[in-house]
C-alpha positions as CSV (number, residue, x, y, z in Angstrom):
1,X,0.0,0.0,0.0
2,X,1.3,3.3,-0.9
3,X,0.8,6.0,1.7
4,X,0.1,9.5,0.3
5,X,1.1,12.4,2.5
6,X,-0.2,15.8,1.7
7,X,2.2,18.6,2.4
8,X,1.0,22.0,3.6
9,X,2.2,24.8,1.4
10,X,3.7,27.7,3.3
11,X,2.0,31.0,2.2
12,X,4.4,33.7,1.0
13,X,5.4,36.3,3.5
14,X,4.1,39.8,3.0
15,X,6.2,42.6,4.3
16,X,4.5,45.2,6.5
17,X,3.8,48.4,4.6
18,X,6.0,51.3,5.6
19,X,4.8,54.9,5.7
20,X,7.4,57.6,5.2
21,X,6.5,60.8,7.0
22,X,8.3,63.8,5.6
23,X,8.9,67.1,7.4
24,X,5.8,69.0,8.5
25,X,4.9,71.7,6.0
26,X,5.9,75.2,7.1
27,X,2.4,76.4,6.7
28,X,1.2,74.0,9.4
29,X,2.2,76.4,12.1
30,X,0.2,79.4,10.9
31,X,-2.7,77.3,9.8
32,X,-3.0,75.9,13.3
33,X,-3.6,79.4,14.6
34,X,-5.5,81.1,11.7
35,X,-9.3,81.1,11.6
36,X,-11.0,79.4,8.7
37,X,-12.2,82.8,7.5
38,X,-8.6,84.3,7.5
39,X,-7.2,81.2,5.8
40,X,-9.9,81.6,3.2
41,X,-9.0,85.3,2.7
42,X,-5.3,84.4,2.1
43,X,-6.4,81.6,-0.3
44,X,-8.3,84.3,-2.3
45,X,-5.4,86.7,-2.4
46,X,-5.3,86.5,-6.2
47,X,-8.9,87.4,-6.5
48,X,-8.4,90.4,-4.3
49,X,-5.5,91.7,-6.5
50,X,-7.6,91.1,-9.6
51,X,-10.7,92.8,-8.3
52,X,-8.9,95.7,-6.6
53,X,-6.9,96.6,-9.7
54,X,-9.9,96.1,-12.0
55,X,-11.9,98.6,-9.8
56,X,-9.1,101.2,-9.6
57,X,-7.3,101.2,-12.9
58,X,-10.0,102.9,-15.1
59,X,-9.8,106.1,-13.1
60,X,-6.4,105.8,-11.4
61,X,-4.2,104.0,-13.9
62,X,-1.4,106.6,-13.7
63,X,-1.2,106.6,-10.0
64,X,-1.1,102.8,-9.9
65,X,1.6,102.8,-12.6
66,X,3.6,105.3,-10.7
67,X,3.7,103.0,-7.7
68,X,5.7,100.5,-9.8
69,X,6.3,97.1,-8.2
70,X,4.4,97.9,-5.0
71,X,1.1,97.3,-6.7
72,X,2.1,94.4,-9.0
73,X,0.7,91.0,-8.0
74,X,3.2,88.0,-7.7
75,X,6.2,90.3,-7.1
76,X,7.5,88.6,-4.1
77,X,11.3,87.7,-4.0
78,X,13.2,85.1,-2.0
79,X,14.2,85.8,1.6
80,X,11.1,87.9,2.6
81,X,12.0,88.3,6.4
82,X,12.6,91.9,7.3
83,X,15.4,93.2,9.5
84,X,14.2,94.4,12.9
85,X,14.1,98.1,13.3
86,X,12.1,101.3,12.4
87,X,10.4,101.6,9.0
88,X,8.8,104.4,7.0
89,X,5.4,103.1,6.0
90,X,2.6,104.0,3.5
91,X,-0.7,102.5,2.7
92,X,-2.5,102.2,-0.6
93,X,-6.0,100.6,-0.9
94,X,-7.5,99.1,-4.1
95,X,-11.1,98.3,-4.9
96,X,-14.3,98.6,-3.0
97,X,-15.9,95.5,-1.5
98,X,-18.9,97.4,0.0
99,X,-19.6,99.9,-2.8
100,X,-19.0,102.7,-0.3
101,X,-15.2,102.7,-0.1
102,X,-13.3,104.7,-2.8
103,X,-11.7,102.3,-5.3
104,X,-8.3,103.8,-4.8
105,X,-6.8,105.6,-1.8
106,X,-3.3,106.7,-0.8
107,X,-2.7,107.6,2.8
108,X,-0.1,109.8,4.5
109,X,3.2,108.2,5.6
110,X,3.5,106.9,9.1
111,X,6.0,104.8,11.1
112,X,6.1,101.0,11.7
113,X,8.4,99.0,13.8
114,X,9.6,95.4,13.3
115,X,10.8,93.6,16.5
116,X,12.0,90.1,17.2
117,X,11.5,88.1,20.4
118,X,13.7,85.6,22.2
119,X,12.4,82.8,20.0
120,X,13.1,84.7,16.8
121,X,9.5,85.5,16.1
122,X,9.1,88.7,14.0
123,X,6.3,91.2,14.8
124,X,5.2,94.2,12.9
125,X,3.6,97.2,14.7
126,X,2.0,100.2,13.1
127,X,2.8,103.0,15.5
128,X,0.5,105.8,14.6
129,X,-3.0,106.4,13.2
130,X,-6.6,105.5,14.2
131,X,-6.3,101.9,12.9
132,X,-3.0,100.3,13.9
133,X,-2.5,96.6,12.9
134,X,0.1,94.6,14.8
135,X,0.9,91.0,14.5
136,X,3.4,88.2,13.9
137,X,5.1,86.9,10.8
138,X,5.0,83.1,10.1
139,X,7.0,81.1,7.6
140,X,5.1,79.6,4.7
141,X,5.5,76.8,2.2
142,X,6.0,79.5,-0.5
143,X,9.6,80.7,0.1
144,X,8.8,84.1,-1.4
145,X,6.4,85.1,1.3
146,X,5.5,85.1,5.0
147,X,2.1,85.1,6.6
148,X,0.9,87.9,8.8
149,X,-1.6,87.2,11.6
150,X,-2.5,90.1,13.8
151,X,-5.2,92.4,15.2
152,X,-6.1,96.1,15.3
153,X,-5.6,98.7,17.9
154,X,-8.2,101.4,17.5
155,X,-8.3,105.0,18.7
156,X,-6.3,105.7,21.8
157,X,-5.9,102.1,22.8
158,X,-2.4,101.3,24.1
159,X,-2.2,97.8,22.8
160,X,-3.9,95.7,20.1
161,X,-5.8,92.6,21.1
162,X,-4.1,89.3,20.6
163,X,-5.0,87.5,17.4
164,X,-8.2,85.5,17.9
165,X,-9.6,87.5,20.8
166,X,-12.0,89.4,18.6
167,X,-12.6,88.0,15.1
168,X,-13.9,91.4,14.0
169,X,-10.4,92.8,14.5
170,X,-8.4,89.9,13.3
171,X,-6.2,90.8,10.4
172,X,-4.4,88.3,8.0
173,X,-2.2,88.9,5.0
174,X,1.0,88.2,3.1
175,X,4.3,89.8,3.7
176,X,6.8,90.0,0.8
177,X,10.1,91.5,-0.1
178,X,9.7,93.3,-3.5
179,X,13.1,94.9,-4.0
180,X,16.3,95.4,-2.0
181,X,15.3,97.1,1.3
182,X,11.7,97.3,0.1
183,X,8.9,95.2,1.6
184,X,5.1,95.2,1.5
185,X,2.3,93.8,3.7
186,X,-0.7,92.8,1.6
187,X,-4.1,92.4,3.4
188,X,-6.8,90.8,1.2
189,X,-10.5,91.5,2.0
190,X,-9.8,93.8,5.0
191,X,-12.5,95.1,7.3
192,X,-11.9,98.7,5.9
193,X,-14.2,97.9,2.9
194,X,-11.4,97.8,0.3
195,X,-10.6,94.7,-1.6
196,X,-7.0,94.9,-0.8
197,X,-4.7,97.0,1.4
198,X,-1.0,97.3,0.5
199,X,1.4,98.6,3.2
200,X,4.8,99.7,1.9
201,X,7.8,99.4,4.3
202,X,11.3,100.9,3.8
203,X,13.9,101.2,6.5
204,X,14.3,104.5,8.3
205,X,17.7,105.8,7.3
206,X,19.0,106.7,10.8
207,X,18.2,103.7,13.0
208,X,18.4,104.1,16.8
209,X,21.5,102.4,18.2
210,X,19.9,101.4,21.4
């Protein structure tokens, strides 16, 4: 009699799947803080530029052209972080989101200050005026820009509220270097009624030595 023995086939081994986790995106830090509304405003920056310029150019084309790179979309250059110190600042606004605001405005110069804390966090403070935005700058995935998240001090208030304390005062935008020693802070869809606010920053010639 012939005995038949059935062998048990060993199933092939399957290696465990491996998941490679890369570095966290730089934008994760500011997106963890920004409100959904402010993140949406930043996402719609291109629409703010398009709408603001479309509103303003028919009657203010020369003034806009005279501002040069300041009012040109997608003009950001690498290494956007500013040097701490005092800055001469100006504000232009483009477009009208509420049909009441003029479609182009240029405001008188004022002073801003850029400071850095012990952790290297940069903060911008508008020092004069009835509406004084102040806030921190955050690295972004786009190497040609930083993200601004701040709030407004109004009237004779000594200090602005912290970002997130009052959504009606929260301010979000994009900070860019547009030429050597020349920066801008762009606020899309601001509470002022414009479609876009563009703050120009150039260093004060005689910086305090401490």
